[in-house]
N, CA, C and O of each residue as an XYZ file, in Angstrom:
452
protein
N       0.853     -1.171      0.000
C       0.000      0.000      0.000
C       0.899      1.235      0.000
O       1.415      1.634      1.044
N       1.082      1.832     -1.166
C       1.947      2.999     -1.265
C       1.283      4.266     -0.721
O       1.950      5.289     -0.567
N      -0.005      4.212     -0.432
C      -0.691      5.379      0.131
C      -0.112      5.789      1.479
O      -0.127      6.974      1.812
N       0.393      4.849      2.258
C       1.008      5.178      3.541
C       2.244      6.053      3.322
O       2.426      7.053      4.015
N       3.077      5.688      2.381
C       4.256      6.489      2.059
C       3.885      7.854      1.499
O       4.558      8.848      1.771
N       2.814      7.898      0.720
C       2.340      9.166      0.171
C       1.879     10.080      1.298
O       2.223     11.261      1.325
N       1.102      9.534      2.227
C       0.629     10.339      3.364
C       1.792     10.835      4.214
O       1.780     11.970      4.689
N       2.785      9.992      4.404
C       3.962     10.406      5.171
C       4.661     11.571      4.470
O       5.065     12.533      5.122
N       4.803     11.490      3.158
C       5.436     12.570      2.388
C       4.600     13.845      2.430
O       5.148     14.943      2.524
N       3.286     13.709      2.361
C       2.406     14.880      2.445
C       2.559     15.544      3.803
O       2.667     16.767      3.889
N       2.568     14.745      4.866
C       2.716     15.308      6.206
C       4.050     16.038      6.345
O       4.097     17.120      6.930
N       5.117     15.476      5.826
C       6.424     16.141      5.886
C       6.400     17.458      5.117
O       6.985     18.445      5.563
N       5.733     17.482      3.974
C       5.621     18.706      3.189
C       4.808     19.756      3.939
O       5.197     20.922      4.001
N       3.680     19.340      4.506
C       2.834     20.257      5.274
C       3.607     20.792      6.479
O       3.541     21.985      6.777
N       4.328     19.929      7.163
C       5.111     20.353      8.323
C       6.176     21.370      7.909
O       6.390     22.362      8.606
N       6.829     21.132      6.800
C       7.852     22.053      6.307
C       7.247     23.427      5.985
O       7.812     24.463      6.337
N       6.109     23.418      5.323
C       5.428     24.670      4.986
C       4.964     25.375      6.258
O       5.105     26.592      6.382
N       4.413     24.615      7.197
C       3.930     25.206      8.454
C       5.064     25.881      9.222
O       4.883     26.964      9.778
N       6.225     25.243      9.251
C       7.382     25.835      9.933
C       7.866     27.084      9.200
O       8.138     28.113      9.819
N       7.967     26.983      7.894
C       8.450     28.102      7.081
C       7.522     29.321      7.186
O       7.982     30.459      7.271
N       6.222     29.063      7.178
C       5.236     30.144      7.231
C       4.835     30.502      8.668
O       4.003     31.384      8.883
N       5.425     29.818      9.642
C       5.153     30.030     11.062
C       3.660     29.889     11.386
O       3.075     30.737     12.060
N       3.065     28.812     10.897
C       1.659     28.523     11.159
C       1.533     27.850     12.516
O       2.345     26.992     12.863
N       0.535     28.228     13.274
C       0.367     27.627     14.599
C      -0.453     26.350     14.551
O      -0.121     25.373     15.222
N      -1.526     26.347     13.759
C      -2.393     25.169     13.664
C      -2.784     24.949     12.214
O      -3.202     25.880     11.524
N      -2.645     23.698     11.753
C      -3.123     23.331     10.417
C      -4.443     22.603     10.617
O      -4.490     21.542     11.239
N      -5.514     23.178     10.085
C      -6.852     22.606     10.266
C      -7.199     21.565      9.211
O      -7.821     20.544      9.503
N      -6.782     21.844      7.974
C      -7.226     20.985      6.878
C      -6.221     21.007      5.743
O      -5.637     22.042      5.423
N      -6.032     19.837      5.141
C      -5.201     19.706      3.944
C      -6.107     19.141      2.852
O      -6.750     18.108      3.032
N      -6.145     19.839      1.716
C      -6.966     19.381      0.592
C      -6.056     18.880     -0.517
O      -5.135     19.573     -0.950
N      -6.329     17.670     -0.964
C      -5.573     17.055     -2.052
C      -6.434     16.925     -3.294
O      -7.644     16.719     -3.202
N      -5.811     17.045     -4.451
C      -6.450     16.679     -5.715
C      -5.800     15.366     -6.157
O      -4.580     15.280     -6.303
N      -6.635     14.348     -6.366
C      -6.144     13.031     -6.744
C      -6.742     12.648     -8.095
O      -7.960     12.537     -8.234
N      -5.887     12.450     -9.075
C      -6.338     12.063    -10.410
C      -6.814     10.627    -10.453
O      -6.242      9.749     -9.807
N      -7.866     10.396    -11.221
C      -8.435      9.056    -11.365
C      -7.447      8.076    -12.012
O      -7.597      6.863    -11.868
N      -6.453      8.590    -12.714
C      -5.468      7.730    -13.368
C      -4.126      7.730    -12.634
O      -3.118      7.280    -13.178
N      -4.117      8.234    -11.402
C      -2.869      8.338    -10.644
C      -2.434      7.011    -10.026
O      -1.265      6.836     -9.682
N      -3.364      6.088     -9.888
C      -3.043      4.828     -9.226
C      -3.176      4.907     -7.715
O      -2.868      3.944     -7.012
N      -3.631      6.045     -7.212
C      -3.805      6.245     -5.780
C      -5.283      6.058     -5.434
O      -6.156      6.602     -6.110
N      -5.555      5.291     -4.384
C      -6.927      5.017     -3.962
C      -7.303      6.004     -2.847
O      -6.757      5.932     -1.746
N      -8.231      6.923     -3.130
C      -8.570      7.954     -2.147
C      -8.963      7.420     -0.775
O      -8.536      7.983      0.233
N      -9.751      6.368     -0.697
C     -10.168      5.866      0.625
C      -8.980      5.287      1.403
O      -8.987      5.311      2.634
N      -7.982      4.778      0.722
C      -6.779      4.312      1.412
C      -5.987      5.501      1.948
O      -5.399      5.426      3.027
N      -5.973      6.605      1.187
C      -5.298      7.809      1.671
C      -5.913      8.275      2.984
O      -5.194      8.632      3.917
N      -7.233      8.272      3.056
C      -7.935      8.715      4.258
C      -7.548      7.853      5.458
O      -7.271      8.376      6.538
N      -7.529      6.538      5.270
C      -7.149      5.628      6.363
C      -5.687      5.835      6.767
O      -5.370      5.896      7.955
N      -4.818      5.940      5.793
C      -3.395      6.106      6.074
C      -3.103      7.452      6.725
O      -2.205      7.553      7.560
N      -3.849      8.482      6.351
C      -3.660      9.804      6.944
C      -3.852      9.717      8.451
O      -3.064     10.283      9.208
N      -4.879      9.022      8.888
C      -5.140      8.881     10.321
C      -3.960      8.209     11.021
O      -3.584      8.604     12.124
N      -3.386      7.210     10.391
C      -2.250      6.504     10.986
C      -1.012      7.398     11.055
O      -0.269      7.349     12.036
N      -0.786      8.206     10.033
C       0.403      9.047      9.957
C       0.346     10.224     10.931
O       1.371     10.610     11.492
N      -0.844     10.797     11.136
C      -0.943     11.976     12.003
C      -1.130     11.627     13.475
O      -1.001     12.500     14.333
N      -1.427     10.382     13.776
C      -1.667      9.976     15.164
C      -0.450     10.296     16.039
O       0.672      9.894     15.731
N      -0.690     11.022     17.128
C       0.373     11.348     18.067
C       1.283     12.485     17.635
O       2.311     12.727     18.267
N       0.920     13.182     16.571
C       1.725     14.313     16.091
C       0.974     15.616     16.373
O      -0.195     15.578     16.756
N       1.619     16.755     16.193
C       0.916     18.033     16.328
C      -0.214     18.207     15.305
O      -1.015     19.134     15.421
N      -0.279     17.329     14.315
C      -1.284     17.401     13.249
C      -2.425     16.402     13.445
O      -3.201     16.163     12.520
N      -2.534     15.817     14.637
C      -3.509     14.745     14.849
C      -4.966     15.165     14.661
O      -5.831     14.305     14.497
N      -5.255     16.460     14.680
C      -6.616     16.935     14.443
C      -6.790     17.535     13.050
O      -7.829     18.126     12.756
N      -5.797     17.390     12.207
C      -5.847     17.957     10.860
C      -6.678     17.062      9.946
O      -6.413     15.869      9.801
N      -7.680     17.667      9.341
C      -8.570     16.948      8.425
C      -7.907     16.805      7.056
O      -7.175     17.689      6.611
N      -8.174     15.686      6.403
C      -7.721     15.477      5.031
C      -8.948     15.456      4.133
O      -9.843     14.630      4.310
N      -8.985     16.364      3.172
C     -10.078     16.399      2.185
C      -9.498     15.981      0.839
O      -8.391     16.376      0.472
N     -10.259     15.184      0.120
C      -9.778     14.679     -1.164
C     -10.775     15.031     -2.257
O     -11.965     14.738     -2.148
N     -10.275     15.659     -3.303
C     -11.060     15.956     -4.491
C     -10.512     15.095     -5.619
O      -9.313     15.126     -5.898
N     -11.377     14.331     -6.267
C     -10.913     13.495     -7.369
C     -11.036     14.261     -8.687
O     -12.004     14.984     -8.922
N     -10.044     14.081     -9.522
C      -9.971     14.728    -10.830
C     -10.160     13.645    -11.892
O      -9.453     12.638    -11.900
N     -11.121     13.867    -12.783
C     -11.387     12.884    -13.833
C     -10.168     12.685    -14.722
O      -9.375     13.599    -14.949
N     -10.049     11.470    -15.211
C      -8.981     11.152    -16.148
C      -9.474     11.300    -17.574
O     -10.600     10.921    -17.898
N      -8.633     11.848    -18.411
C      -8.935     11.968    -19.835
C      -7.808     11.263    -20.576
O      -6.629     11.480    -20.296
N      -8.191     10.414    -21.527
C      -7.193      9.662    -22.291
C      -7.493      9.771    -23.789
O      -8.620     10.058    -24.193
N      -6.463      9.535    -24.594
C      -6.610      9.498    -26.043
C      -6.209      8.120    -26.538
O      -5.179      7.577    -26.140
N      -7.027      7.569    -27.399
C      -6.722      6.283    -28.018
C      -5.735      6.526    -29.155
O      -5.995      7.336    -30.045
N      -4.620      5.836    -29.127
C      -3.603      5.994    -30.172
C      -3.999      5.265    -31.450
O      -3.405      5.502    -32.502
N      -4.999      4.378    -31.374
C      -5.449      3.664    -32.576
C      -6.423      4.496    -33.411
O      -6.318      4.535    -34.637
N      -7.386      5.170    -32.735
C      -8.404      5.913    -33.489
C      -8.434      7.405    -33.182
O      -9.154      8.151    -33.846
N      -7.667      7.858    -32.188
C      -7.612      9.272    -31.847
C      -8.732      9.775    -30.954
O      -8.757     10.955    -30.603
N      -9.650      8.909    -30.584
C     -10.781      9.308    -29.740
C     -10.293      9.692    -28.341
O      -9.476      8.985    -27.751
N     -10.798     10.822    -27.806
C     -10.505     11.243    -26.445
C     -11.721     10.963    -25.591
O     -12.853     11.221    -26.001
N     -11.483     10.429    -24.392
C     -12.605     10.005    -23.553
C     -12.223     10.033    -22.082
O     -11.046     10.028    -21.721
N     -13.258     10.062    -21.243
C     -13.073      9.985    -19.799
C     -12.651      8.562    -19.453
O     -13.287      7.598    -19.879
N     -11.577      8.435    -18.679
C     -11.039      7.107    -18.382
C     -10.773      6.960    -16.898
O     -10.537      7.941    -16.194
N     -10.812      5.721    -16.433
C     -10.370      5.416    -15.075
C      -9.622      4.093    -15.118
O      -9.629      3.404    -16.138
N      -8.987      3.741    -14.026
C      -8.120      2.560    -14.014
C      -8.872      1.246    -14.184
O      -8.258      0.222    -14.485
N     -10.185      1.255    -13.996
C     -10.957      0.023    -14.148
C     -11.437     -0.200    -15.576
O     -11.864     -1.301    -15.922
N     -11.371      0.840    -16.409
C     -11.813      0.735    -17.805
C     -10.761      1.357    -18.702
O     -10.932      2.473    -19.192
N      -9.686      0.641    -18.912
C      -8.590      1.185    -19.709
C      -8.611      0.651    -21.143
O      -7.695     -0.041    -21.586
N      -9.693      0.998    -21.855
C      -9.789      0.706    -23.261
C     -10.687      1.758    -23.903
O     -11.520      2.373    -23.236
N     -10.511      1.950    -25.172
C     -11.260      2.971    -25.895
C     -12.716      2.521    -26.074
O     -12.963      1.415    -26.555
N     -13.675      3.365    -25.693
C     -15.071      2.993    -25.861
C     -15.524      3.017    -27.330
O     -16.580      2.480    -27.665
N     -14.727      3.634    -28.194
C     -15.085      3.728    -29.609
C     -14.585      2.529    -30.415
O     -15.327      1.965    -31.220
N     -13.313      2.136    -30.194
C     -12.749      1.057    -31.018
C     -12.205     -0.122    -30.196
O     -11.709     -1.098    -30.758
N     -12.302     -0.023    -28.864
C     -11.797     -1.046    -27.927
C     -10.269     -1.127    -27.924
O      -9.698     -2.086    -27.405
N      -9.612     -0.129    -28.498
C      -8.151     -0.094    -28.493
C      -7.613      0.063    -27.079
O      -8.256      0.646    -26.206
N      -6.420     -0.474    -26.880
C      -5.799     -0.414    -25.550
C      -4.507      0.394    -25.544
O      -3.830      0.482    -24.519
N      -4.166      0.981    -26.683
C      -2.987      1.856    -26.736
C      -3.458      3.263    -26.410
O      -3.902      3.999    -27.292
N      -3.359      3.629    -25.146
C      -3.914      4.884    -24.665
C      -2.819      5.795    -24.125
O      -1.809      5.339    -23.589
N      -3.047      7.093    -24.282
C      -2.167      8.097    -23.703
C      -2.988      8.917    -22.717
O      -3.988      9.524    -23.101
N      -2.579      8.942    -21.444
C      -3.313      9.774    -20.492
C      -3.059     11.257    -20.774
O      -1.928     11.669    -21.032
N      -4.130     12.043    -20.720
C      -4.019     13.488    -20.953
C      -4.178     14.266    -19.651
O      -3.495     15.269    -19.444
N      -5.061     13.822    -18.784
C      -5.260     14.436    -17.468
C      -5.587     13.341    -16.458
O      -5.896     12.205    -16.819
N      -5.509     13.715    -15.182
C      -5.926     12.786    -14.134
C      -4.839     11.875    -13.614
O      -5.136     10.860    -12.983
N      -3.569     12.217    -13.867
C      -2.477     11.368    -13.385
C      -1.771     11.944    -12.162
O      -0.888     11.305    -11.591
N      -2.158     13.137    -11.768
C      -1.439     13.837    -10.699
C      -2.056     13.628     -9.318
O      -3.219     13.250     -9.175
N      -1.239     13.888     -8.324
C      -1.672     14.005     -6.935
C      -1.037     15.299     -6.440
O       0.187     15.425     -6.430
N      -1.864     16.263     -6.029
C      -1.393     17.596     -5.697
C      -1.976     18.071     -4.386
O      -3.155     17.859     -4.104
N      -1.136     18.721     -3.580
C      -1.672     19.424     -2.412
C      -2.277     20.717     -2.954
O      -1.561     21.604     -3.419
N      -3.582     20.806     -2.888
C      -4.300     21.967     -3.432
C      -4.343     23.125     -2.448
O      -4.179     24.284     -2.830
N      -4.567     22.801     -1.170
C      -4.762     23.866     -0.192
C      -4.415     23.385      1.208
O      -4.633     22.225      1.557
N      -3.877     24.288      1.994
C      -3.632     24.053      3.414
C      -4.335     25.166      4.183
O      -3.994     26.341      4.047
N      -5.325     24.781      4.995
C      -6.044     25.764      5.815
C      -5.395     25.788      7.203
O      -5.281     24.759      7.869
N      -4.974     26.981      7.618
C      -4.232     27.081      8.869
C      -4.392     28.460      9.493
O      -4.884     29.402      8.872
N      -3.957     28.538     10.748
C      -3.871     29.815     11.462
C      -2.414     30.167     11.645
O      -2.097     31.207     12.224
């Protein structure tokens, strides 16, 4: 489960920003997770709780916004909404696809005092 390592890295990034900006309390961290990123949002939520337990961030909420994936079929050129469970072109059933959006995981916002 690589989500645990991702949450650990997010917490380290948030901690670094909080120290640099001299934030006293971080209330919420909002992530954008692409549907084609390979990251499972519900696993992130569970892992976040494990990573923040016993830290100064133990009351920090994690919000996740999913970003749709867009792919292009290299066989017919059709662009379509894609996710990891349906990785074939709905027009020609081709499997040579290029992801156009939805592959990223980004810290969108940190709400703090």
